[in-house]
C-alpha positions as CSV (number, residue, x, y, z in Angstrom):
1,X,16.6,-97.8,-42.8
2,X,16.4,-98.0,-46.8
3,X,12.5,-96.7,-45.9
4,X,14.4,-93.6,-43.8
5,X,16.3,-92.7,-46.7
6,X,13.7,-92.7,-49.4
7,X,11.7,-90.8,-47.3
8,X,14.2,-88.0,-47.4
9,X,14.5,-88.0,-51.7
10,X,12.3,-85.5,-53.1
11,X,10.4,-87.0,-55.8
12,X,11.0,-85.3,-59.4
13,X,7.4,-83.9,-59.6
14,X,7.3,-82.8,-56.1
15,X,10.8,-81.0,-56.6
16,X,9.5,-79.4,-59.9
17,X,6.6,-78.2,-57.8
18,X,8.5,-76.6,-55.3
19,X,11.0,-74.9,-57.6
20,X,8.2,-73.0,-59.4
21,X,6.6,-72.3,-56.3
22,X,10.0,-70.7,-55.2
23,X,10.5,-69.0,-58.9
24,X,7.1,-67.2,-58.6
25,X,7.7,-66.1,-55.3
26,X,10.9,-64.8,-55.5
27,X,10.2,-62.1,-58.0
28,X,7.3,-61.0,-56.2
29,X,9.6,-60.0,-53.4
30,X,12.1,-58.3,-56.1
31,X,9.1,-56.7,-57.4
32,X,7.9,-55.0,-54.6
33,X,11.4,-53.9,-53.6
34,X,11.5,-52.2,-56.9
35,X,8.2,-50.7,-57.1
36,X,9.2,-48.9,-53.8
37,X,12.1,-47.7,-54.7
38,X,11.0,-46.0,-58.0
39,X,8.2,-43.4,-56.8
40,X,11.0,-41.8,-54.7
41,X,13.5,-41.3,-57.6
42,X,11.0,-40.2,-60.0
43,X,9.7,-37.6,-57.3
44,X,13.2,-36.5,-57.0
45,X,13.5,-36.2,-60.6
46,X,10.5,-34.5,-61.1
47,X,11.3,-31.6,-58.0
48,X,14.6,-31.1,-60.1
49,X,13.1,-30.6,-63.2
50,X,10.6,-28.3,-61.9
51,X,13.3,-26.3,-60.2
52,X,15.1,-26.3,-63.7
53,X,12.0,-25.0,-65.2
54,X,11.7,-22.2,-62.5
55,X,15.3,-21.0,-63.7
56,X,15.4,-21.3,-67.6
57,X,13.5,-19.6,-70.2
58,X,12.4,-20.5,-73.8
59,X,14.8,-19.2,-76.3
60,X,11.7,-17.5,-77.7
61,X,11.5,-15.5,-74.1
62,X,14.9,-14.5,-74.5
63,X,15.0,-13.4,-77.9
64,X,11.8,-11.0,-77.1
65,X,14.3,-8.9,-74.8
66,X,17.4,-9.0,-76.7
67,X,18.4,-6.4,-78.7
68,X,20.4,-6.1,-82.2
69,X,22.3,-2.8,-81.9
70,X,24.0,-1.8,-85.4
71,X,25.6,0.8,-86.8
72,X,27.3,2.1,-83.7
73,X,30.5,3.8,-83.8
74,X,33.8,1.7,-83.4
75,X,34.7,3.7,-80.5
76,X,32.2,2.3,-78.5
77,X,33.1,0.1,-75.8
78,X,30.7,-2.6,-73.9
79,X,30.4,-0.3,-70.8
80,X,29.4,2.8,-72.9
81,X,26.7,0.6,-74.7
82,X,25.3,-0.8,-71.3
83,X,25.0,2.9,-70.0
84,X,23.5,3.9,-72.9
85,X,20.6,1.5,-72.7
86,X,20.4,1.5,-68.6
87,X,18.8,5.3,-69.1
88,X,15.7,2.8,-70.4
89,X,15.6,0.0,-68.0
90,X,17.8,-2.7,-66.3
91,X,20.5,-4.3,-68.5
92,X,21.4,-7.8,-68.1
93,X,23.7,-7.9,-70.5
94,X,25.7,-5.6,-73.0
95,X,28.5,-6.7,-75.6
96,X,30.3,-5.0,-78.7
97,X,30.8,-7.2,-81.2
98,X,35.0,-7.4,-82.2
99,X,36.7,-8.9,-85.2
100,X,38.7,-11.6,-83.5
101,X,41.7,-10.9,-86.0
102,X,42.2,-7.4,-86.2
103,X,40.3,-6.6,-82.8
104,X,38.4,-3.9,-84.2
105,X,34.5,-3.1,-83.7
106,X,32.3,-5.0,-86.1
107,X,29.9,-1.7,-85.8
108,X,27.4,-3.8,-83.8
109,X,26.2,-5.3,-80.6
110,X,23.8,-7.1,-78.3
111,X,22.1,-5.8,-75.2
112,X,19.9,-7.8,-73.2
113,X,17.3,-6.3,-71.3
114,X,15.4,-7.5,-68.2
115,X,11.9,-7.5,-69.6
116,X,10.4,-7.5,-72.9
117,X,8.4,-4.2,-71.8
118,X,12.0,-2.8,-71.1
119,X,13.1,-3.9,-74.5
120,X,10.6,-2.2,-76.2
121,X,11.1,1.0,-74.5
122,X,14.8,1.0,-75.8
123,X,13.8,0.3,-79.2
124,X,11.3,3.4,-79.2
125,X,13.7,5.9,-77.6
126,X,17.1,4.8,-79.2
127,X,16.1,3.5,-82.7
128,X,17.1,5.9,-85.5
129,X,18.8,8.3,-83.0
130,X,22.5,9.4,-83.5
131,X,25.5,8.1,-81.6
132,X,29.4,9.7,-83.1
133,X,27.4,11.1,-85.7
134,X,25.9,7.3,-87.0
135,X,22.2,6.8,-87.3
136,X,22.1,3.8,-85.0
137,X,20.0,0.7,-85.3
138,X,18.0,-0.8,-82.6
139,X,15.5,-4.0,-82.9
140,X,14.8,-7.1,-81.2
141,X,17.0,-10.0,-82.8
142,X,14.2,-11.5,-84.7
143,X,15.4,-15.4,-83.7
144,X,17.3,-16.9,-80.8
145,X,20.7,-18.7,-82.6
146,X,22.6,-20.4,-79.7
147,X,25.2,-22.1,-82.2
148,X,25.7,-18.5,-83.9
149,X,29.6,-17.8,-84.8
150,X,30.2,-14.5,-83.4
151,X,33.6,-14.1,-84.0
152,X,33.1,-14.8,-88.0
153,X,34.0,-12.6,-90.6
154,X,32.4,-9.2,-90.8
155,X,30.3,-9.3,-94.2
156,X,32.1,-7.7,-96.8
157,X,30.4,-5.0,-98.9
158,X,29.2,-5.7,-102.7
159,X,32.4,-5.2,-104.6
160,X,31.3,-3.1,-108.3
161,X,34.1,-4.0,-110.3
162,X,35.0,-2.1,-113.4
163,X,37.4,-2.0,-116.3
164,X,39.1,0.8,-114.9
165,X,41.0,-0.5,-111.9
166,X,44.1,0.0,-109.5
167,X,45.8,-3.0,-107.9
168,X,46.7,-1.8,-104.4
169,X,49.6,-3.7,-102.8
170,X,51.6,-3.8,-99.3
171,X,48.8,-3.2,-97.3
172,X,48.8,-3.4,-93.4
173,X,46.8,-6.1,-91.8
174,X,45.1,-4.1,-90.1
175,X,43.3,-2.2,-93.2
176,X,39.6,-3.0,-93.8
177,X,37.8,-2.6,-97.1
178,X,36.2,0.5,-95.3
179,X,39.4,2.1,-94.6
180,X,40.8,1.6,-98.4
181,X,37.6,3.0,-99.2
182,X,37.8,5.8,-97.2
183,X,41.1,6.4,-97.8
184,X,41.2,7.1,-101.9
185,X,37.5,9.0,-101.5
186,X,39.3,11.9,-99.7
187,X,40.9,12.8,-103.2
188,X,38.3,11.8,-105.4
189,X,35.4,9.7,-106.9
190,X,35.7,6.0,-106.7
191,X,33.3,3.5,-107.9
192,X,34.2,0.8,-105.5
193,X,37.2,-0.8,-103.1
194,X,37.9,-4.1,-101.7
195,X,40.4,-5.6,-99.5
196,X,41.1,-9.5,-100.5
197,X,40.8,-11.6,-97.4
198,X,42.0,-15.4,-96.9
199,X,38.7,-17.4,-97.3
200,X,36.5,-17.8,-94.5
201,X,38.4,-15.3,-92.3
202,X,38.8,-12.0,-91.6
203,X,42.6,-12.3,-92.5
204,X,44.0,-9.4,-95.3
205,X,46.0,-11.1,-97.9
206,X,47.8,-7.6,-97.9
207,X,46.3,-6.1,-101.1
208,X,43.2,-5.2,-102.5
209,X,41.5,-3.2,-105.5
210,X,39.7,0.1,-106.4
211,X,37.6,0.7,-109.4
212,X,36.9,4.3,-110.9
213,X,34.7,5.5,-113.9
214,X,37.4,6.5,-115.9
215,X,40.7,6.2,-117.1
216,X,41.8,9.4,-116.2
217,X,40.6,8.5,-112.6
218,X,42.9,5.6,-112.4
219,X,45.6,7.6,-113.8
220,X,45.3,10.1,-111.2
221,X,44.9,7.9,-108.4
222,X,48.1,6.1,-109.4
223,X,50.0,9.3,-109.4
224,X,48.5,10.5,-106.0
225,X,48.2,7.5,-104.0
226,X,51.6,5.0,-104.7
227,X,53.9,5.1,-102.0
228,X,51.7,7.1,-99.8
229,X,51.6,5.7,-96.2
230,X,48.3,3.9,-95.0
231,X,48.6,2.8,-91.5
232,X,51.9,2.9,-91.0
233,X,53.3,1.6,-94.3
234,X,53.7,2.7,-97.6
235,X,51.3,1.1,-100.4
236,X,52.0,0.4,-104.1
237,X,49.6,1.6,-106.7
238,X,49.4,0.6,-110.2
239,X,46.7,-0.1,-112.8
240,X,45.2,-3.7,-112.4
């Protein structure tokens, strides 16, 4: 009986060899199944990438047919901009840029044509032409800027300061630097004008400044414009 029991006990050395053999054979089976599965996933991924590549364009390819259109009248809408360019090819998208605070056109927009050839044809035909009394500028966008903030404030013209200056207060929120400059220019010669804004935005602070070349012009401006109505509000004008 003792002999029978001892014959069922696995000797330590033999136990180690059996365990080693089992350890060596198990990964081989697992490795075989993993290798069989990976190529299928890789092929599927490759097909998906290939399909995506067939649809997506490189940024520089998009930029080659995307046009900047500047100095357009404020009355031009996105639909009118599309119609203007549709005469020169197929328009994929046309968009006039608006100030997010005032809702006014920023006098420029973007048009995407179907091909670079159509974009070049539109440039040759429209760049330098007159629309609504303004000479428009049309050119290919110089670079593709995916993170551009199109609602950012419109850049202000450079303000020419002078010792001959008036303060203009109680301005309506819709009054821009251009509106202020045109308003004062109707009655005489000015050097420059500016509407003060909240930093980093297009929000008006409700006041601005206009500069002149002489003391006489300043006095004439105060006498002429003080309490006049601009954009529905009487403005205050006094020496600054």
